[in-house]
N, C-alpha and C positions, 0 to 999 in steps of 0.2 A: 769708481766717479759717477759710469751712467746709471748702476742701480741708485746713489743716491739723488742725482736728479728727478729718477721719476717717483723716489719717496717723496721728496722735497713737493714736486708738482700735486701727489697726491692728497697732501698733509695743505698743500694749499685751498683745495679744493672746499665748496661750502657745505657744511654738514649735513644738511638734506641728502647731496650729493652721493656722498659717502655713505651715509645711511643706505638711502636705496641700490648703490653696487654691492652693500654687505647683503642685502636683502638677495638681489636676484642670484650672489654666488653661493649663498648659504641654498638656496631653490634647487640651484643646480646642481651641487654636490646631494642633496637629498633625492634628486629621482635619479641621478646616474647610481648613489647607492641601492637604493631599492630595485634597479634595471640589473643592477650586480645582482642582487641577493634572488630575484626572480629569473635567472639565468640559474642559479645553482640549485632554489629549491620551490623552483615556480607551480610546477606540475599543470602547466596549461592546459596539456592536451588531455588528460584525465579529468581535470574539473571538466572542460566543454563536454566530453563522451559522457559525465556524470548528469549532467545539467541536459541534452537532449534525450538520455533515457528517461529524466523526469517527464520532460517538456511531453514528451509520446504516453509515458503512462496517465497522466493529466489529461491527455488529449482521447485515448483509449475510456478514459473512465467517464467523459463528458459524456462521448457518444453514447456509452452501456446509458448512462443516467439519463439521455433524451428517449429511448428507446425502452425503460421502463416508465417512463412520465407518460408515454403514447400507448400503454398499455391498458387494457380494460380491468378495474381494481376486483379482486375476487381470486376464485382458485383458477391456475392456469396448469391444463393438464398436456401429456403427451400422448393421449391414446382418443380413441374414438368410444362412442357409446354413451356420453354423458352429456349435461345440459350446460357443464365449464365450458372456456374458452381453450378451444385446440392449437395448440402453439407450432406455427411448422417446424422443420428438423432445423432450420437456420434459426429463428430464432429460438429454440431451446437452444441452442449451444450459448449465443448471446447471452441468455436469461442465464444459464446456469455459470458463466462467466461472471456475470455482476454481483450473483447472491453470493452472500458473505454469512447472513444470518441462518443459525439452525435452533430453531425456539422450541421450548419446554411441550408443546405440543406436539411436536415430530418425534423427538428424544422419547416421550412418554409412549408415543405409539410403536415403536421402533423396539423399546422394552417386552413389551410382551411375546416376543420370540426369541429375548436373551433373557433366561433368569437372573442369570451371572449377571448382568451389570444391571438390573431390576438392584437387584440385594445390593450391590456394592452401590446403586446411585442412593438409595432409601437411607441406608447405615450412614453414609459420610455426608448426610444432609443438602442433598441434591445438590452438588457441586460436581461440575464437569470439568476434568481437566483440559483440554483441547477438543474445538472442531475444526471440520473442516470442508469444504463444497469445492469440489475439483471437476474438470471437462478431461473425461479421457478420451484422447484422439484415436486410437484404434479401433475402441468398442464403439465409438460415438456415441457415449451417454454421457450422463452427470452420475455424479458419484457423493455420497458425501456418510458423514460419518462422525464419531464423537470417540472419545475415550473418559472413560471413568476407574477410577481405583480408591481404596481403600484409604490409603496413606496417612490421610490426615485425623484417621481415628485408630492407627494401630493396626489394620489388617492389610497384611502384604500381598495383595492381589491387584491385577489389574484386569479389565475387559476391555477392549473393542469393538463397537458397534459400527457397520459399515453397509453399504446397499444404494443401490439406484435412485437417483431420486424421480419418482414417476409424478410430482406435481408441485409446483409453488407457490405462493401467496402474494400477490400483487396488490399492496397498500397504496399506488400512484406516488409514494416516493422510497419506495423497496420493495425488493423481492424478497421471501422466506422461503424455507424449504417446507414446504409442505407433509408431504409422505414420503416415506423412504420403504422400498420393497427391500428389506435384510434378510429372505428366506429364498 
């Protein structure tokens, strides 16, 4: 009987009030559904951790970009005795960490001391498989290198060339490895 009274009262309400009540009920059901799904599959802590790591990476990149824009354009060296801009040890480390480019000029200079790499580079159409520029904390030096192979022309050989970065080339927009000491 009580149930019928409430049902009759609900039916007597104006159509707009019933539609609004239905809309509110549907909204509450959807919010509760997403809340329950988030409990089981939300992964909120890991997502927040990843977002913080990405924010830190972006902040570091921005800081390094500001450093690079303040450097003079031209050759940046790590040693005395030249007219080029000499980097302090601290700036040398920061420039190394900011550098991602290993241009063909540095690769060709390093080939002079590694005939096998030069030969593979020549026969495979000047294709470089992998390059890297890394800071070595233990030695407090920057190292760069690359790998060439003849896989794309049927030669089953690979050559790795690496060495200490002695100088960089600053363009005002980015830095590039200028010379690799690989002997």
